[in-house]
C-alpha atoms as an extended CHARMM CRD file, in Angstrom:
* protein
*
       285  EXT
         1         1  MET       CA            -48.7060000000     -119.4780000000     -143.4930000000  PROA      1               0.0000000000
         2         2  LYS       CA            -45.1590000000     -118.5260000000     -142.5770000000  PROA      2               0.0000000000
         3         3  LEU       CA            -42.5090000000     -121.1760000000     -142.0700000000  PROA      3               0.0000000000
         4         4  LEU       CA            -39.0040000000     -120.6060000000     -140.7220000000  PROA      4               0.0000000000
         5         5  LEU       CA            -36.5980000000     -122.8700000000     -142.5680000000  PROA      5               0.0000000000
         6         6  GLY       CA            -33.0500000000     -123.4540000000     -141.3890000000  PROA      6               0.0000000000
         7         7  HSD       CA            -30.3670000000     -123.3420000000     -144.0530000000  PROA      7               0.0000000000
         8         8  ILE       CA            -26.8560000000     -124.7810000000     -143.6300000000  PROA      8               0.0000000000
         9         9  GLU       CA            -24.4670000000     -122.1130000000     -144.8680000000  PROA      9               0.0000000000
        10        10  TYR       CA            -22.1730000000     -124.7050000000     -146.4910000000  PROA      10              0.0000000000
        11        11  SER       CA            -22.3780000000     -125.5220000000     -150.1920000000  PROA      11              0.0000000000
        12        12  ASN       CA            -23.7290000000     -129.0230000000     -149.5140000000  PROA      12              0.0000000000
        13        13  CYS       CA            -27.1630000000     -127.6430000000     -148.5570000000  PROA      13              0.0000000000
        14        14  PHE       CA            -27.5540000000     -125.5630000000     -151.6970000000  PROA      14              0.0000000000
        15        15  PRO       CA            -28.8510000000     -128.3820000000     -153.9620000000  PROA      15              0.0000000000
        16        16  ILE       CA            -32.0460000000     -128.8620000000     -151.9360000000  PROA      16              0.0000000000
        17        17  HSD       CA            -32.5730000000     -125.1290000000     -151.3120000000  PROA      17              0.0000000000
        18        18  ALA       CA            -31.4640000000     -123.9620000000     -154.7580000000  PROA      18              0.0000000000
        19        19  LEU       CA            -34.7690000000     -122.2910000000     -155.6570000000  PROA      19              0.0000000000
        20        20  LEU       CA            -34.7890000000     -120.4510000000     -152.3430000000  PROA      20              0.0000000000
        21        21  VAL       CA            -31.2520000000     -119.0640000000     -152.4110000000  PROA      21              0.0000000000
        22        22  ASP       CA            -30.3460000000     -118.7490000000     -156.0980000000  PROA      22              0.0000000000
        23        23  GLY       CA            -30.9450000000     -115.3990000000     -157.7450000000  PROA      23              0.0000000000
        24        24  GLU       CA            -32.3850000000     -116.8360000000     -160.9320000000  PROA      24              0.0000000000
        25        25  VAL       CA            -35.0610000000     -119.4210000000     -161.6430000000  PROA      25              0.0000000000
        26        26  ALA       CA            -34.8760000000     -121.6940000000     -164.6580000000  PROA      26              0.0000000000
        27        27  PRO       CA            -37.7240000000     -121.7640000000     -167.2210000000  PROA      27              0.0000000000
        28        28  GLY       CA            -40.5660000000     -123.8750000000     -165.9510000000  PROA      28              0.0000000000
        29        29  ALA       CA            -39.7000000000     -123.2830000000     -162.2830000000  PROA      29              0.0000000000
        30        30  GLY       CA            -41.9020000000     -120.2260000000     -161.8540000000  PROA      30              0.0000000000
        31        31  GLY       CA            -44.5110000000     -122.2830000000     -160.0460000000  PROA      31              0.0000000000
        32        32  ALA       CA            -41.9780000000     -123.0360000000     -157.3390000000  PROA      32              0.0000000000
        33        33  ARG       CA            -41.3730000000     -119.3410000000     -156.7740000000  PROA      33              0.0000000000
        34        34  ALA       CA            -45.1250000000     -118.7610000000     -156.5420000000  PROA      34              0.0000000000
        35        35  THR       CA            -45.4080000000     -121.6060000000     -154.0380000000  PROA      35              0.0000000000
        36        36  ARG       CA            -42.6490000000     -120.0730000000     -151.9630000000  PROA      36              0.0000000000
        37        37  SER       CA            -44.4900000000     -116.7540000000     -151.9110000000  PROA      37              0.0000000000
        38        38  ALA       CA            -47.7280000000     -118.4120000000     -150.8290000000  PROA      38              0.0000000000
        39        39  LEU       CA            -45.8640000000     -120.2370000000     -148.0670000000  PROA      39              0.0000000000
        40        40  ASP       CA            -43.9330000000     -117.1700000000     -146.9180000000  PROA      40              0.0000000000
        41        41  VAL       CA            -40.7600000000     -119.1540000000     -146.2970000000  PROA      41              0.0000000000
        42        42  GLU       CA            -38.0270000000     -117.3660000000     -144.3580000000  PROA      42              0.0000000000
        43        43  LEU       CA            -34.5160000000     -118.8260000000     -144.3620000000  PROA      43              0.0000000000
        44        44  ARG       CA            -32.3550000000     -118.7700000000     -141.2600000000  PROA      44              0.0000000000
        45        45  ALA       CA            -28.7530000000     -119.6280000000     -142.1180000000  PROA      45              0.0000000000
        46        46  GLY       CA            -26.0240000000     -120.9850000000     -139.8700000000  PROA      46              0.0000000000
        47        47  ILE       CA            -23.6040000000     -123.8010000000     -139.1880000000  PROA      47              0.0000000000
        48        48  PRO       CA            -25.0780000000     -127.2250000000     -138.3290000000  PROA      48              0.0000000000
        49        49  SER       CA            -24.6950000000     -126.9210000000     -134.5480000000  PROA      49              0.0000000000
        50        50  PHE       CA            -26.4640000000     -123.5210000000     -134.6130000000  PROA      50              0.0000000000
        51        51  LEU       CA            -29.4010000000     -124.9320000000     -136.5800000000  PROA      51              0.0000000000
        52        52  ASN       CA            -29.5980000000     -127.9050000000     -134.2080000000  PROA      52              0.0000000000
        53        53  ALA       CA            -30.0320000000     -125.4630000000     -131.3240000000  PROA      53              0.0000000000
        54        54  GLU       CA            -32.5350000000     -123.3130000000     -133.2360000000  PROA      54              0.0000000000
        55        55  LEU       CA            -34.6590000000     -126.3710000000     -134.0280000000  PROA      55              0.0000000000
        56        56  ALA       CA            -34.5160000000     -127.6310000000     -130.4400000000  PROA      56              0.0000000000
        57        57  ALA       CA            -35.6140000000     -124.2130000000     -129.1660000000  PROA      57              0.0000000000
        58        58  GLY       CA            -38.4840000000     -124.0440000000     -131.6630000000  PROA      58              0.0000000000
        59        59  ARG       CA            -37.0430000000     -120.9490000000     -133.3380000000  PROA      59              0.0000000000
        60        60  VAL       CA            -37.2410000000     -122.6640000000     -136.7360000000  PROA      60              0.0000000000
        61        61  ASP       CA            -40.0100000000     -124.9430000000     -137.9870000000  PROA      61              0.0000000000
        62        62  VAL       CA            -37.8450000000     -127.0920000000     -140.2660000000  PROA      62              0.0000000000
        63        63  ALA       CA            -34.1010000000     -127.4990000000     -140.6630000000  PROA      63              0.0000000000
        64        64  PRO       CA            -31.6260000000     -129.7720000000     -142.4330000000  PROA      64              0.0000000000
        65        65  SER       CA            -30.2170000000     -130.6830000000     -139.0480000000  PROA      65              0.0000000000
        66        66  SER       CA            -27.5130000000     -133.1490000000     -138.0920000000  PROA      66              0.0000000000
        67        67  SER       CA            -28.9020000000     -136.6630000000     -138.4500000000  PROA      67              0.0000000000
        68        68  ILE       CA            -27.7580000000     -137.5560000000     -134.9200000000  PROA      68              0.0000000000
        69        69  GLU       CA            -30.1060000000     -134.8770000000     -133.5850000000  PROA      69              0.0000000000
        70        70  TYR       CA            -33.1420000000     -136.7920000000     -134.7690000000  PROA      70              0.0000000000
        71        71  ALA       CA            -32.1370000000     -139.8400000000     -132.7320000000  PROA      71              0.0000000000
        72        72  ARG       CA            -31.6200000000     -137.6200000000     -129.6880000000  PROA      72              0.0000000000
        73        73  HSD       CA            -35.0590000000     -135.9710000000     -130.0300000000  PROA      73              0.0000000000
        74        74  ALA       CA            -37.1680000000     -138.4960000000     -131.9390000000  PROA      74              0.0000000000
        75        75  ASP       CA            -40.0640000000     -137.9160000000     -129.5420000000  PROA      75              0.0000000000
        76        76  ARG       CA            -40.2060000000     -134.2550000000     -130.6520000000  PROA      76              0.0000000000
        77        77  TYR       CA            -39.2780000000     -134.2880000000     -134.3340000000  PROA      77              0.0000000000
        78        78  ARG       CA            -40.6370000000     -135.6150000000     -137.6120000000  PROA      78              0.0000000000
        79        79  LEU       CA            -38.9090000000     -135.8920000000     -140.9680000000  PROA      79              0.0000000000
        80        80  LEU       CA            -39.5740000000     -134.6140000000     -144.4740000000  PROA      80              0.0000000000
        81        81  PRO       CA            -39.4410000000     -137.6870000000     -146.7440000000  PROA      81              0.0000000000
        82        82  ASP       CA            -36.7450000000     -138.2960000000     -149.3630000000  PROA      82              0.0000000000
        83        83  LEU       CA            -34.4910000000     -135.3640000000     -148.4410000000  PROA      83              0.0000000000
        84        84  VAL       CA            -30.9340000000     -135.8590000000     -147.2150000000  PROA      84              0.0000000000
        85        85  ILE       CA            -27.3980000000     -134.5610000000     -147.4370000000  PROA      85              0.0000000000
        86        86  GLY       CA            -25.4370000000     -137.7600000000     -147.7150000000  PROA      86              0.0000000000
        87        87  SER       CA            -22.8150000000     -139.7510000000     -149.5560000000  PROA      87              0.0000000000
        88        88  ASP       CA            -22.3840000000     -143.2540000000     -150.9060000000  PROA      88              0.0000000000
        89        89  GLY       CA            -18.6240000000     -143.2010000000     -150.7740000000  PROA      89              0.0000000000
        90        90  PRO       CA            -16.2630000000     -140.2300000000     -150.4900000000  PROA      90              0.0000000000
        91        91  VAL       CA            -17.9840000000     -137.0930000000     -149.1950000000  PROA      91              0.0000000000
        92        92  GLU       CA            -14.8850000000     -134.8340000000     -149.5490000000  PROA      92              0.0000000000
        93        93  SER       CA            -16.1430000000     -132.2630000000     -147.0420000000  PROA      93              0.0000000000
        94        94  ILE       CA            -15.9300000000     -134.3960000000     -143.8760000000  PROA      94              0.0000000000
        95        95  VAL       CA            -12.2240000000     -135.1130000000     -143.4780000000  PROA      95              0.0000000000
        96        96  PHE       CA            -10.1470000000     -136.3230000000     -140.5470000000  PROA      96              0.0000000000
        97        97  GLU       CA             -6.4770000000     -135.3020000000     -140.7130000000  PROA      97              0.0000000000
        98        98  CYS       CA             -3.8200000000     -136.7780000000     -138.4460000000  PROA      98              0.0000000000
        99        99  ASP       CA             -0.0530000000     -136.8110000000     -138.0850000000  PROA      99              0.0000000000
       100       100  ARG       CA              0.1330000000     -140.5850000000     -137.5990000000  PROA      100             0.0000000000
       101       101  PRO       CA             -1.8480000000     -143.6630000000     -138.6810000000  PROA      101             0.0000000000
       102       102  PRO       CA             -5.3690000000     -143.6240000000     -137.1820000000  PROA      102             0.0000000000
       103       103  THR       CA             -4.6250000000     -146.9720000000     -135.5180000000  PROA      103             0.0000000000
       104       104  ALA       CA             -1.9570000000     -145.1980000000     -133.4420000000  PROA      104             0.0000000000
       105       105  LEU       CA             -4.2970000000     -142.6160000000     -131.8890000000  PROA      105             0.0000000000
       106       106  ASP       CA             -5.1060000000     -144.4440000000     -128.6740000000  PROA      106             0.0000000000
       107       107  GLY       CA             -4.8190000000     -141.9390000000     -125.8080000000  PROA      107             0.0000000000
       108       108  CYS       CA             -3.8930000000     -139.0710000000     -128.1530000000  PROA      108             0.0000000000
       109       109  ASP       CA             -5.5790000000     -135.6700000000     -128.3770000000  PROA      109             0.0000000000
       110       110  VAL       CA             -8.0260000000     -135.3260000000     -131.2730000000  PROA      110             0.0000000000
       111       111  ALA       CA             -9.6980000000     -131.9960000000     -132.0850000000  PROA      111             0.0000000000
       112       112  VAL       CA            -13.3280000000     -132.0640000000     -133.2260000000  PROA      112             0.0000000000
       113       113  PRO       CA            -15.2400000000     -129.0320000000     -134.5460000000  PROA      113             0.0000000000
       114       114  THR       CA            -17.8940000000     -127.2150000000     -132.5260000000  PROA      114             0.0000000000
       115       115  ALA       CA            -19.7800000000     -126.7410000000     -135.8040000000  PROA      115             0.0000000000
       116       116  SER       CA            -20.5820000000     -130.4460000000     -136.0900000000  PROA      116             0.0000000000
       117       117  ALA       CA            -22.6520000000     -133.0790000000     -134.3310000000  PROA      117             0.0000000000
       118       118  THR       CA            -23.1530000000     -136.0590000000     -136.6490000000  PROA      118             0.0000000000
       119       119  SER       CA            -19.5820000000     -136.0900000000     -137.9760000000  PROA      119             0.0000000000
       120       120  VAL       CA            -18.1200000000     -136.1310000000     -134.4740000000  PROA      120             0.0000000000
       121       121  VAL       CA            -20.1900000000     -139.2110000000     -133.6010000000  PROA      121             0.0000000000
       122       122  LEU       CA            -19.2350000000     -140.8370000000     -136.9050000000  PROA      122             0.0000000000
       123       123  LEU       CA            -15.5590000000     -140.2240000000     -136.1450000000  PROA      123             0.0000000000
       124       124  ARG       CA            -15.9940000000     -141.8470000000     -132.7240000000  PROA      124             0.0000000000
       125       125  ILE       CA            -17.6380000000     -144.8640000000     -134.3550000000  PROA      125             0.0000000000
       126       126  LEU       CA            -14.8670000000     -145.2750000000     -136.9200000000  PROA      126             0.0000000000
       127       127  LEU       CA            -12.0470000000     -144.8430000000     -134.4180000000  PROA      127             0.0000000000
       128       128  GLU       CA            -13.4770000000     -146.6720000000     -131.4100000000  PROA      128             0.0000000000
       129       129  LEU       CA            -15.7190000000     -149.3780000000     -132.8650000000  PROA      129             0.0000000000
       130       130  ARG       CA            -13.9310000000     -150.0360000000     -136.1410000000  PROA      130             0.0000000000
       131       131  LEU       CA            -10.2740000000     -149.4590000000     -135.2020000000  PROA      131             0.0000000000
       132       132  GLY       CA            -10.4750000000     -150.0550000000     -131.4600000000  PROA      132             0.0000000000
       133       133  VAL       CA             -8.6530000000     -146.8530000000     -130.4500000000  PROA      133             0.0000000000
       134       134  ARG       CA             -9.8150000000     -144.3640000000     -127.8350000000  PROA      134             0.0000000000
       135       135  PRO       CA             -8.4200000000     -140.8590000000     -128.2480000000  PROA      135             0.0000000000
       136       136  ARG       CA             -9.0340000000     -137.8760000000     -125.9770000000  PROA      136             0.0000000000
       137       137  TYR       CA            -11.3810000000     -135.4930000000     -127.7810000000  PROA      137             0.0000000000
       138       138  ARG       CA            -11.3930000000     -131.7220000000     -127.4630000000  PROA      138             0.0000000000
       139       139  TRP       CA            -13.5580000000     -129.1470000000     -129.2070000000  PROA      139             0.0000000000
       140       140  PHE       CA            -12.2010000000     -126.4660000000     -131.5160000000  PROA      140             0.0000000000
       141       141  ASP       CA            -13.7050000000     -123.6710000000     -133.5830000000  PROA      141             0.0000000000
       142       142  GLN       CA            -12.5910000000     -124.3960000000     -137.1190000000  PROA      142             0.0000000000
       143       143  ALA       CA            -13.3150000000     -120.7990000000     -138.1490000000  PROA      143             0.0000000000
       144       144  ALA       CA            -10.8430000000     -119.5100000000     -135.5600000000  PROA      144             0.0000000000
       145       145  GLU       CA             -8.2630000000     -122.2760000000     -135.1020000000  PROA      145             0.0000000000
       146       146  ALA       CA             -6.6330000000     -123.0550000000     -138.4370000000  PROA      146             0.0000000000
       147       147  ASP       CA             -4.4910000000     -126.0380000000     -137.4740000000  PROA      147             0.0000000000
       148       148  PRO       CA             -5.0130000000     -127.8570000000     -134.1460000000  PROA      148             0.0000000000
       149       149  ILE       CA             -2.2880000000     -130.3480000000     -135.0940000000  PROA      149             0.0000000000
       150       150  ALA       CA              0.2670000000     -127.5470000000     -135.1810000000  PROA      150             0.0000000000
       151       151  ARG       CA             -0.8460000000     -126.7390000000     -131.6270000000  PROA      151             0.0000000000
       152       152  GLY       CA             -0.2830000000     -130.2520000000     -130.3260000000  PROA      152             0.0000000000
       153       153  ALA       CA             -3.2700000000     -132.3540000000     -131.3500000000  PROA      153             0.0000000000
       154       154  ALA       CA             -2.5900000000     -135.6480000000     -133.0740000000  PROA      154             0.0000000000
       155       155  GLY       CA             -5.6020000000     -135.2820000000     -135.3300000000  PROA      155             0.0000000000
       156       156  ALA       CA             -8.3260000000     -132.8360000000     -136.3350000000  PROA      156             0.0000000000
       157       157  LEU       CA            -11.7300000000     -133.2840000000     -137.9480000000  PROA      157             0.0000000000
       158       158  ARG       CA            -12.9420000000     -130.6230000000     -140.3940000000  PROA      158             0.0000000000
       159       159  ILE       CA            -16.3480000000     -130.2940000000     -141.9890000000  PROA      159             0.0000000000
       160       160  GLY       CA            -18.0280000000     -128.2700000000     -144.7130000000  PROA      160             0.0000000000
       161       161  ASP       CA            -16.4000000000     -125.9810000000     -147.2270000000  PROA      161             0.0000000000
       162       162  ALA       CA            -13.3630000000     -125.4670000000     -144.9830000000  PROA      162             0.0000000000
       163       163  ALA       CA            -12.5870000000     -129.1610000000     -145.3800000000  PROA      163             0.0000000000
       164       164  LEU       CA            -13.4010000000     -129.1010000000     -149.0750000000  PROA      164             0.0000000000
       165       165  ARG       CA            -11.0390000000     -126.2000000000     -149.7570000000  PROA      165             0.0000000000
       166       166  ARG       CA             -8.1680000000     -127.4770000000     -147.5860000000  PROA      166             0.0000000000
       167       167  PRO       CA             -5.2600000000     -128.9560000000     -149.5840000000  PROA      167             0.0000000000
       168       168  PRO       CA             -3.4630000000     -132.0900000000     -148.3500000000  PROA      168             0.0000000000
       169       169  VAL       CA             -0.6140000000     -131.3960000000     -145.9210000000  PROA      169             0.0000000000
       170       170  PRO       CA              2.6120000000     -133.3350000000     -146.6170000000  PROA      170             0.0000000000
       171       171  GLY       CA              3.3130000000     -135.9660000000     -144.0010000000  PROA      171             0.0000000000
       172       172  ARG       CA             -0.2670000000     -136.1310000000     -142.7320000000  PROA      172             0.0000000000
       173       173  THR       CA             -2.9320000000     -138.7670000000     -143.2890000000  PROA      173             0.0000000000
       174       174  GLN       CA             -6.3820000000     -137.7310000000     -144.5070000000  PROA      174             0.0000000000
       175       175  LEU       CA             -9.3950000000     -139.9460000000     -143.8640000000  PROA      175             0.0000000000
       176       176  ASP       CA            -12.6270000000     -139.1920000000     -145.7420000000  PROA      176             0.0000000000
       177       177  LEU       CA            -15.3470000000     -140.2550000000     -143.3040000000  PROA      177             0.0000000000
       178       178  GLY       CA            -17.8980000000     -140.9730000000     -146.0300000000  PROA      178             0.0000000000
       179       179  ALA       CA            -15.4650000000     -143.2810000000     -147.8130000000  PROA      179             0.0000000000
       180       180  ALA       CA            -14.4500000000     -145.0020000000     -144.5690000000  PROA      180             0.0000000000
       181       181  TRP       CA            -18.0860000000     -145.6280000000     -143.6140000000  PROA      181             0.0000000000
       182       182  ARG       CA            -18.9500000000     -147.0370000000     -147.0670000000  PROA      182             0.0000000000
       183       183  GLU       CA            -15.8740000000     -149.2930000000     -147.0740000000  PROA      183             0.0000000000
       184       184  TRP       CA            -16.7380000000     -150.6530000000     -143.6280000000  PROA      184             0.0000000000
       185       185  THR       CA            -20.5120000000     -151.0510000000     -143.8570000000  PROA      185             0.0000000000
       186       186  GLY       CA            -21.3100000000     -151.1150000000     -147.5780000000  PROA      186             0.0000000000
       187       187  LEU       CA            -23.9940000000     -148.5100000000     -146.8790000000  PROA      187             0.0000000000
       188       188  PRO       CA            -24.4560000000     -144.8160000000     -147.6820000000  PROA      188             0.0000000000
       189       189  PHE       CA            -24.3230000000     -142.2560000000     -144.9050000000  PROA      189             0.0000000000
       190       190  ALA       CA            -26.8660000000     -139.5450000000     -144.0500000000  PROA      190             0.0000000000
       191       191  PHE       CA            -25.1390000000     -136.4980000000     -142.5870000000  PROA      191             0.0000000000
       192       192  ALA       CA            -28.2390000000     -134.2800000000     -142.3900000000  PROA      192             0.0000000000
       193       193  VAL       CA            -31.9840000000     -134.8390000000     -142.7200000000  PROA      193             0.0000000000
       194       194  TRP       CA            -34.8170000000     -132.3150000000     -142.8860000000  PROA      194             0.0000000000
       195       195  GLN       CA            -36.3510000000     -132.3270000000     -139.4080000000  PROA      195             0.0000000000
       196       196  VAL       CA            -39.6260000000     -130.7350000000     -138.3380000000  PROA      196             0.0000000000
       197       197  SER       CA            -40.2670000000     -129.1490000000     -134.9680000000  PROA      197             0.0000000000
       198       198  ALA       CA            -43.5840000000     -127.5310000000     -136.0010000000  PROA      198             0.0000000000
       199       199  GLY       CA            -46.8040000000     -129.1090000000     -134.7710000000  PROA      199             0.0000000000
       200       200  ALA       CA            -49.5610000000     -130.7730000000     -136.7620000000  PROA      200             0.0000000000
       201       201  ASP       CA            -51.3460000000     -127.4290000000     -137.1760000000  PROA      201             0.0000000000
       202       202  LYS       CA            -48.7170000000     -126.5590000000     -139.7910000000  PROA      202             0.0000000000
       203       203  ASP       CA            -48.9250000000     -129.8530000000     -141.6800000000  PROA      203             0.0000000000
       204       204  PRO       CA            -50.5760000000     -128.3440000000     -144.8090000000  PROA      204             0.0000000000
       205       205  ALA       CA            -47.7800000000     -125.7580000000     -145.0440000000  PROA      205             0.0000000000
       206       206  LEU       CA            -45.1610000000     -128.4310000000     -144.3400000000  PROA      206             0.0000000000
       207       207  ARG       CA            -46.5030000000     -130.5700000000     -147.1860000000  PROA      207             0.0000000000
       208       208  ALA       CA            -46.3500000000     -127.5630000000     -149.4990000000  PROA      208             0.0000000000
       209       209  LEU       CA            -42.7790000000     -126.8550000000     -148.3800000000  PROA      209             0.0000000000
       210       210  HSD       CA            -41.8540000000     -130.4780000000     -148.9770000000  PROA      210             0.0000000000
       211       211  ALA       CA            -43.2280000000     -130.3040000000     -152.5130000000  PROA      211             0.0000000000
       212       212  LEU       CA            -41.2760000000     -127.1050000000     -153.1040000000  PROA      212             0.0000000000
       213       213  LEU       CA            -38.0270000000     -128.6720000000     -151.8740000000  PROA      213             0.0000000000
       214       214  LEU       CA            -38.4990000000     -131.7010000000     -154.1210000000  PROA      214             0.0000000000
       215       215  GLN       CA            -39.0440000000     -129.3150000000     -157.0210000000  PROA      215             0.0000000000
       216       216  SER       CA            -35.9840000000     -127.3510000000     -155.9590000000  PROA      216             0.0000000000
       217       217  ARG       CA            -33.8640000000     -130.5040000000     -155.9760000000  PROA      217             0.0000000000
       218       218  ALA       CA            -35.1120000000     -131.3580000000     -159.4700000000  PROA      218             0.0000000000
       219       219  TYR       CA            -34.2720000000     -127.8230000000     -160.6060000000  PROA      219             0.0000000000
       220       220  PHE       CA            -30.7670000000     -128.2430000000     -159.2030000000  PROA      220             0.0000000000
       221       221  GLU       CA            -30.2700000000     -131.6230000000     -160.8580000000  PROA      221             0.0000000000
       222       222  ALA       CA            -31.2380000000     -130.1690000000     -164.2430000000  PROA      222             0.0000000000
       223       223  ASN       CA            -28.9350000000     -127.1380000000     -163.8780000000  PROA      223             0.0000000000
       224       224  VAL       CA            -25.8680000000     -128.3000000000     -161.9120000000  PROA      224             0.0000000000
       225       225  ASP       CA            -23.1830000000     -126.7180000000     -164.0770000000  PROA      225             0.0000000000
       226       226  ALA       CA            -24.9800000000     -123.3910000000     -164.5160000000  PROA      226             0.0000000000
       227       227  LEU       CA            -25.6680000000     -123.1760000000     -160.7970000000  PROA      227             0.0000000000
       228       228  ALA       CA            -22.0440000000     -123.9850000000     -159.9870000000  PROA      228             0.0000000000
       229       229  ARG       CA            -20.8440000000     -121.1940000000     -162.2580000000  PROA      229             0.0000000000
       230       230  ARG       CA            -23.3130000000     -118.7330000000     -160.7920000000  PROA      230             0.0000000000
       231       231  ASN       CA            -22.6380000000     -119.6070000000     -157.1430000000  PROA      231             0.0000000000
       232       232  ALA       CA            -18.9280000000     -120.4810000000     -157.0920000000  PROA      232             0.0000000000
       233       233  SER       CA            -17.9580000000     -117.1450000000     -155.5660000000  PROA      233             0.0000000000
       234       234  ARG       CA            -20.5340000000     -117.6170000000     -152.8070000000  PROA      234             0.0000000000
       235       235  TYR       CA            -18.5650000000     -120.6060000000     -151.5030000000  PROA      235             0.0000000000
       236       236  GLY       CA            -15.0560000000     -119.7510000000     -152.6600000000  PROA      236             0.0000000000
       237       237  ILE       CA            -14.8260000000     -122.9110000000     -154.7450000000  PROA      237             0.0000000000
       238       238  ALA       CA            -14.0160000000     -123.1000000000     -158.4670000000  PROA      238             0.0000000000
       239       239  PRO       CA            -17.1140000000     -123.8470000000     -160.5960000000  PROA      239             0.0000000000
       240       240  ASP       CA            -15.8530000000     -127.1740000000     -161.9800000000  PROA      240             0.0000000000
       241       241  ARG       CA            -14.7820000000     -128.3030000000     -158.5050000000  PROA      241             0.0000000000
       242       242  LEU       CA            -18.1250000000     -127.2950000000     -157.0290000000  PROA      242             0.0000000000
       243       243  ALA       CA            -20.1020000000     -129.1310000000     -159.7120000000  PROA      243             0.0000000000
       244       244  ARG       CA            -18.0230000000     -132.3070000000     -159.2110000000  PROA      244             0.0000000000
       245       245  TYR       CA            -18.5240000000     -132.0750000000     -155.4560000000  PROA      245             0.0000000000
       246       246  TRP       CA            -22.2910000000     -131.7100000000     -155.7800000000  PROA      246             0.0000000000
       247       247  ARG       CA            -22.4900000000     -134.6410000000     -158.1900000000  PROA      247             0.0000000000
       248       248  GLY       CA            -20.6130000000     -136.8190000000     -155.6800000000  PROA      248             0.0000000000
       249       249  LEU       CA            -23.1950000000     -136.2470000000     -152.9370000000  PROA      249             0.0000000000
       250       250  GLU       CA            -26.5480000000     -137.9520000000     -152.4020000000  PROA      250             0.0000000000
       251       251  PHE       CA            -29.7500000000     -135.9500000000     -151.8910000000  PROA      251             0.0000000000
       252       252  HSD       CA            -32.3910000000     -138.7270000000     -152.0590000000  PROA      252             0.0000000000
       253       253  LEU       CA            -33.3260000000     -140.4680000000     -148.8080000000  PROA      253             0.0000000000
       254       254  ASP       CA            -34.2280000000     -143.8140000000     -150.3800000000  PROA      254             0.0000000000
       255       255  ASP       CA            -34.5450000000     -147.1940000000     -148.6510000000  PROA      255             0.0000000000
       256       256  ARG       CA            -30.8060000000     -147.8650000000     -148.7720000000  PROA      256             0.0000000000
       257       257  MET       CA            -29.9780000000     -144.4670000000     -147.2990000000  PROA      257             0.0000000000
       258       258  ALA       CA            -32.5240000000     -145.1390000000     -144.5430000000  PROA      258             0.0000000000
       259       259  GLN       CA            -30.7820000000     -148.4650000000     -143.8260000000  PROA      259             0.0000000000
       260       260  GLY       CA            -27.4900000000     -146.6330000000     -143.4720000000  PROA      260             0.0000000000
       261       261  LEU       CA            -29.1090000000     -144.0650000000     -141.1780000000  PROA      261             0.0000000000
       262       262  LEU       CA            -30.5750000000     -146.7050000000     -138.8670000000  PROA      262             0.0000000000
       263       263  HSD       CA            -27.2820000000     -148.6190000000     -138.7920000000  PROA      263             0.0000000000
       264       264  PHE       CA            -25.5470000000     -145.3910000000     -137.7640000000  PROA      264             0.0000000000
       265       265  TYR       CA            -28.0780000000     -145.0080000000     -134.9480000000  PROA      265             0.0000000000
       266       266  ARG       CA            -27.4310000000     -148.5680000000     -133.7650000000  PROA      266             0.0000000000
       267       267  LEU       CA            -23.6880000000     -147.9160000000     -133.5490000000  PROA      267             0.0000000000
       268       268  ALA       CA            -24.2530000000     -144.5180000000     -131.9170000000  PROA      268             0.0000000000
       269       269  ALA       CA            -26.3920000000     -146.2530000000     -129.2920000000  PROA      269             0.0000000000
       270       270  GLU       CA            -23.4830000000     -148.6190000000     -128.5730000000  PROA      270             0.0000000000
       271       271  LEU       CA            -21.4120000000     -145.5420000000     -127.7190000000  PROA      271             0.0000000000
       272       272  ARG       CA            -24.3240000000     -144.0910000000     -125.7110000000  PROA      272             0.0000000000
       273       273  GLU       CA            -24.4910000000     -141.0800000000     -128.0140000000  PROA      273             0.0000000000
       274       274  VAL       CA            -28.2440000000     -141.7020000000     -128.3510000000  PROA      274             0.0000000000
       275       275  PRO       CA            -30.6380000000     -143.3460000000     -125.8790000000  PROA      275             0.0000000000
       276       276  ALA       CA            -32.0420000000     -145.8590000000     -128.3840000000  PROA      276             0.0000000000
       277       277  VAL       CA            -32.5080000000     -146.5420000000     -132.0870000000  PROA      277             0.0000000000
       278       278  PRO       CA            -35.5560000000     -144.4900000000     -133.0810000000  PROA      278             0.0000000000
       279       279  ALA       CA            -38.2740000000     -145.2230000000     -135.5980000000  PROA      279             0.0000000000
       280       280  LEU       CA            -38.3300000000     -142.8040000000     -138.5170000000  PROA      280             0.0000000000
       281       281  HSD       CA            -41.4550000000     -140.6460000000     -138.2390000000  PROA      281             0.0000000000
       282       282  TRP       CA            -42.4530000000     -138.6840000000     -141.3560000000  PROA      282             0.0000000000
       283       283  ILE       CA            -44.8590000000     -135.8180000000     -141.8620000000  PROA      283             0.0000000000
       284       284  PRO       CA            -48.1470000000     -137.1950000000     -143.2530000000  PROA      284             0.0000000000
       285       285  ALA       CA            -48.4230000000     -137.4100000000     -147.0340000000  PROA      285             0.0000000000
């Protein structure tokens, strides 16, 4: 049975999809490749906002979509267990840059990327609920607009490898959203979760895909440095830097990560970014 699987084109998605996108397979991982063939998995790559739209339109069966999207469509989606792109502290690739202290942003223009959904809501939570400031937000395309602050914004949020590669700018403050969330709440943060739009008729294939992705994550964890060397040019990041970045992320959606996810939904509901705090519905084991 064929499944269409969304794939975030940033390096943070690679660890879960390593067996599907890497050119080589480590010894002992041949069964995963055979499983992929039997499943006929097709990857559809894009930025997070694109995959959110593809999932909502039913053009992909599964995607590592923005975690806020699940709360907005919990009546339509289910989740693959134990899979997440998250952090328990600094995330390094979700960074808010501003030309003044964040506490001084009330009424100021803040640029947020069209590529993101979850990170924009997280920024709102940190600025409005934690710091008590209310900026004016405007969208920007981070692939086309290099520096919104130079064009008059007081702050700009960047996500993905663009944020990871960007060096600090003298005189500007950088706020790592993963670190700020952990400092405030004591909880990890789930930026993306594997969401299912396919119906129950595809549950056997979905369970097989889930098993393959768990195996892929284990393959990644056993081969981090080799995979970083082999894929550094794909992301334009030095191998050692890429390996350190991957090791700083969280890819297991355990009970504590789920607590952080639900707390995020509660705060998002306060800002009316979601209609209610949803229950987490998983594909059947």
